[in-house]
C-alpha positions, 0 to 999 in steps of 0.5 A: 526423488521419492521424497520430492514426489511425496512432498508434491503428493502431500501438497496435492492432497492438501489442495484437494481438501481445500477445494472441497471446502471453498476456493477462497480457502485454497487461495488462503493456503497456497496463494497466501502462505509463506511455505518453505517453497517460498521462503527458500529463495530470494528474488533479485531481478525480473527481466520481463518481455511482454507483448500486448494484443489489444484487439484480442485482449491477449498477452504473451511474454517471458519473465527471466527471474534471477534469484538467490537460494536461502536454503538448499532445496530441489523445489521452489514455488512460483504463482500464476493465475489459472487463466494463464498458460505456462508455455515453458520453463528453462533453467540456466544451470540445472534442468527443471520440471514443473507441475501446477496446483491451481495458481501455484507452480511447483518447480522441481530441479534435477539437482539440489539448489545450493544455499547462497548460490545464484540461479536464473530461470526463464518462464514463458507464458501467454493467455487472456488475463482476467478482465477487471470488473471495477478497477482498481478494487476488482483487479485485472486488465482494463481494455478500453478505448479513448474518446477517439476510439483508440486502444487504451489499456491499463492494469491494476492488481493489488488485490489479485496479485501480480500472478494474475498476469505474470509468473512470479513469486507473488508475496509482499515480503520479497521484492525484486531489487530491480526490474527491466520491463520491455513492452511491445504494443501496436505501432501508434500506441505508447507503452508506459511502465515503472522507472525510466524509459531506456528507449523504444524500437519499431519492429518489423511486424507492426509493433513497437517495443518500449524498454523501462528500467526500475532501479529500486526494490519494487513490490509485485503488485506495483509493476505497471502496464499502461498503453495508449495514444499518449503524449509525454509532458516533462517538468522539473521539481526543484528543491533547495540543496537537493538535486532536482527531480524529473516529472513525467506525465503521460496523458491522452494527446487531447488532454495535454493542455488540461494536464499541464495546468492541472498537474502543477499541483504535483509540485506543491504535493511533493514539497509538502510530503518531502517536508513531512516524510523526507525526499521523494524516495525514487529519485533515480527513477523520477516521479511519473503520472500516467492517465488511465481508464480507471480511477487510480493506483499507487504504481511505483514511479508510475502513479495511475491517474484517472480522476478527470482533472477534478479537484475536491472541495478542499482544492486538491485532486484526491487521486494525485495526492493520495496515490502519490502519498503511497510512494512513501507508504506502500511503495518505499515502506511496504507491509510484509503481509496483506494483513498489515495493509493498514500501514499502507493506507492509514499513513497515506490517508493521514498524509492527505490531512497533512497536505491540507495542513501544509497548504491551508493551515491546521484548522483546515486540516481538522475540517478535513479530518472531521469530514472523514470521521463519519466514514469509520465503521468500527466493525472489524479489526484493522489487523488481519490474519497473516500468512493468508490470502487476506482481503480487508472488508471495509475502509477502516484501514483508511479513515480509522487509520488516519484518526488513529495517527491523529489521536496519537499526535494529540496524545504526544501534544508536541508537533515538533516531536511528532513531525520529526518522528514521521520523518525519521520513520520513513528514513529508517524503513525506506526500501524495506518490508515491515510488520506492525510490530516494527511500527509499534516498536519504532513509535514507542521508542521514538516517542518514549511512550508505552504504545503496545496497548494503544496499537493493540486496542485500535488495530486488533479490536473493532471497538474503540475505547470509551472515556467514561465520566461523571461529575459529583457535587460535594459541599459546593464543589465539582469533582470530575470522576473519569476512566478509560474502558478498553478491551486491552489492559494497560491502555493509557491515553493522555487527553487534552480536556477543557476545564473552564472557559480559560483553562485546558488540562492534559489528563492521563486516562487509564482503566482506573477511576481518577478524580480531579477538581473542577473550577466553580463554574458551569460543569458543562464547560468540561469537555474532552476535545472531540476533534482530537481523539478517536474515542467514545465519550460517555457521561454516566449517572452515578 
């Protein structure tokens, strides 16, 4: 007990010290770090009971957490926003007490939790959860009204974390293997969450309970809450030689006809993504779109949709395609750490271009990529600092990320190999949490290329490589002298270049100056394919 008190006191001193510097640093240390109090247990199941009072903008409930002990200990850490109250915590086997340090909740058990043993606790909570100022970017609850004045509630918490409203182990590396969600809302409203609807029940006090079951691992930030005057539309996505996939759409009642027509594109999207990445990863839970009072979010098997039934200039609804692409990259394959969030956004943003290619051909997809390129900033590295409460400051994890993958595809110069690599990438890592190192290792091996310098250059450095060249005239001949300038040693990039009107060559650019002879034609015909690579092309004088 003395050792336990000392440990908690030390943590308290750390918290005070951090508070003296900044609240952000406090979040970074306690909320983001994988301390031994988080690493010593593995979450297995959440059984959540939640009551929502839209009039008061108040929630209350219980989270029954089942977990396995990985290392014997008397202390574990849960998380909950300071605006929410812990009503009580009950353990199934060993008496427990708790103390709060900001968002961190330190649970102290009377006896040591035994390694490899299973335990459960029930955490009761209530409060007025944070209201989102600009969901989904600024996380929180959205308390809204539909056009008929009926309550319409949504929630998005990727940035803030699920502990914004739910007592939980709020880290990306540990996903509950399944989830049960019971949401009670005033009668006349429907509550929609992840997974399958297992039933509803009207209660004596004017509320109705909706029970949802998730049968796959799910990241905390993907646990979804949606309340509205919804109508349920059902459809089916049929596939040759594969079991049909159920499609469920929950939309505001007055949007039923509009949604039925607009959401038809979901089938085309699913068909394309399954071609590139493999079967929809949550077959047992089905695919679901739910209309929300904010733009959208990739909530697993419950994609939030709020784009007002609009297509873009390329003929598709960006929110349907992008947020559904996250079902493969973010929900099925998940980054272990927020610092590696590029894995979510880069592959998903790239999936948009692949969708355009699938529907309209490769040249149209190149136009889509060209449209995205000016949005790249190159001001900070895409890979953040791990073990922190990290936030990316710009959009490069989206647009620069997709251009990194587009660049790699053109370096490979073999579309069959590239498509097989993407497909097998998802098959290998689905339902897992991974790090950037896993991505680098896989692509290096599958493509038989030395890609560590490539990913290090593009992910860990802000500036992109520079292809420098000059053309030397000797005895009536044209010599192309070229090299690749990069902050990373060992970077090699195969680049497709135009040599003449009728000739393209693949050259291998490195940090060393190299020379090739150009034909007896206008030297201006030489060009590195500008729409194929994320590099700066610079002609220098020599």
